[in-house]
N, C-alpha and C positions, 0 to 999 in steps of 0.2 A: 381251783384258780378262781372261780368265780365267789367262791366261800370265804378267801383270805383276804380278795377283794386289792390287789396289790396296786392301786391306780395312783400315782402321785407325777403331776404335772412339774416332774425336775429329772434330772440326770441323776442317775444308778451308776456308780463307779466311771467304766471308761464309756458307757453306750449312747451320751450327751453327745459325743463325737462324731458317733456314727451316726446318729440320728440327724444331726446335722448336714452330716453329706447325704443321705436321703433326702432330707428337706429341700437341698440345694439341688439334687436329681430330679425332683419332680418340679421343681419351679424353672430349671434352665433344661433339664433332658442331659447335663453330663457330670460324671464324676469329679467329684472335686474334694479334695483332703485338709484336712485343716491341721497338719502336723502333729498330731495327737497319738495315735494309734498305728500300728503296724499292718494288721490285717488290710488285706486286700478288697474286701468286704463283697466285689461281685456280683454276684443274683441277689445276696441279701439286701444290698442296698437298692436294689429292682423293685424286690417285693414291697420295703418298707413304703419306697415312695408311689408304689400303685396303690397303699392303702392310704396312702396320704391323698392320693387324688380320688379314689373314693369316697373318703370318709373326712377330706380337710385335716388340715394338721393337727395333732396331741402326740405328746408323748405315748398315750396308752393306745392310739391306733396303731403306731409303729410298733410298738411292742409286742401286740397281739399277734404278729407276724410270728413270732418266735412261738409262740402257744401251739400255733399250726405247727410250726414246725416239729416242736415236743410231741404231737399227737401222732405224728406222721410218723417220727422216731421211735416212740412205743409200737406202733404197728409191726413196724419193718423188723423190728427186734424182737419181738415175741414169734413172727414169722420166720427169722433164721433162726432162734432156738431151736425153733419144729424141725428145722432143714439138718441142723446139726446134730437131730438125734434125741432132744428131749420130749419127754411126751408135754401134751397141750397144758395141762397144768403146772408142771415144774417150769414151761418155757413162760407161761405167765406170772411165776413167781419170781423167776429172775427178770424178769422186764419190770415188775412191779418195785422189785429192790433198786433198780440204776432211776426210773423214774422218781420214785419216790424219794429219793436221798435227799439231804439238804442241798448238798451241791447242786446237784441236776433241778431239783424244783425251785430253787432262787433265781438259777442261770436261765429258766424257762420262761421270769416274768421280765426279764429285759433283754435288750436290743443288743445284745453281743452275739459273738461269731463261733461260740461255743456249741452250741446247740445243732446250730444250722452247719456243722462242721461234723458233728456225729452223725447226724443225718446221712451227709455224703458217705461218710465211710460206712457205714452199716448197709447202705442202699449197694454198696459196691460188694461187700461181703455176702449179701445176699443173693446178687447176682452172678457172681464167682462161684458159690455153692450151685446155686441151679444150674449153672453150665457144667459142673461137675457129675450131677446125678438124671442128667436128664438124659434118655435111652436116643434122642433122636441128634444128629450130626447138626440139622438144620439148626434146631433150635440152640444147641451148644453153640452155635457160633452166633447167635443171635443174642445169646446172656452176657458172652465173654466180649463181643463189640460193643452194646449196652454198658455193659461194667467199665469199659474204658473211657469211652465217651462221656458217660452222665459222670464219672469222676473228676474227668479233666474238667469241665465245665463247672461242676459241682464245688470244687477243690480251690475255685475264686474263691469265695466266702474267707478262706483262711489257709493260707500258703500249705501249714504242712498236714492237711486232709490230701494233699496228693499222693499220701504214701499210697493211696487205694489203688491209682495208676502206677504206682513205679514200684510198688512190693504184692500188692493183692494180685494184681491180672498177671505178671510174669510168674509169680507161685501157681494161678491159676493152668496157666499156657505149659509149664513145665509138666504139670500133671498131665494134661492131655495132647502132650505131645505125640502121640502115637496115630492121631488123627492129624493128616495133613492138612487139611481144609479147614478143619477147625484153627491149626496152629497158623496157617496164612492168614486167615481172616483176622484172628485175635492179635497177630503182631501188627498187621497193617494197621490195625484201627489202636494199637497201642502206640504206634509210630506217630499217628496223627495226633493222637493226644500228647504224646512227647513234645512235638513240634509246637502245639497250641499251647502247651505249660510253659515251653522256652519263651515262646511270644508275649505272654500275660505275663510274664516277670520282666521282659524289658520293658514293657507298655509301662508297668509298675515301676519301675526304676527311673524312669524318665517323667513322672506326674512330679509338680512343684509338692512343696510340704509332705512327703514320704516318708516314713521311716522303714529304709530297706533292711531287711533280715538276710544275712549270709547264709548261703546253706548249711 
């Protein structure tokens, strides 16, 4: 990133719209859409607004939030591959194949929701794997509940990434169904997450200048 120096004080693709939302959020404390994009933005807008508060407004300051998300995605993806059975070298190779691909690397230099959404899904997958692999029932409960609630909040960056909550978590609970305590705790967390998703979707649909995406 520092070698290629992708700094430009102008919009790249759709990210000018999302950066404007983050700028208004930093100035007013409210999320305001401008009629251009369909992602909800959620925590990504707050992350960008935080960097604006910290460093003052610039396209580069806001976009650096995506670089941080990309680094977190790389770390979690490597650990997920190890948890899935790859040795450390192959897990690192698989991770580098993704993060150095032209698509991912170019998106990591913009303030779009793709990288943040991928981070959300990888985090959910990692937590589900931890829930399946732990020997402790209490730890399994903690991991599956965290997977549900983290994905519910994390999915606000881009609605399709709620697939972690709606697909990965129920599949994990099915595999853990022999443990009643894990099933009950995970089921309650899943239900809370689904209620949150429904409420967030209703809130988004009522905001001015949004582009609703049907399920």
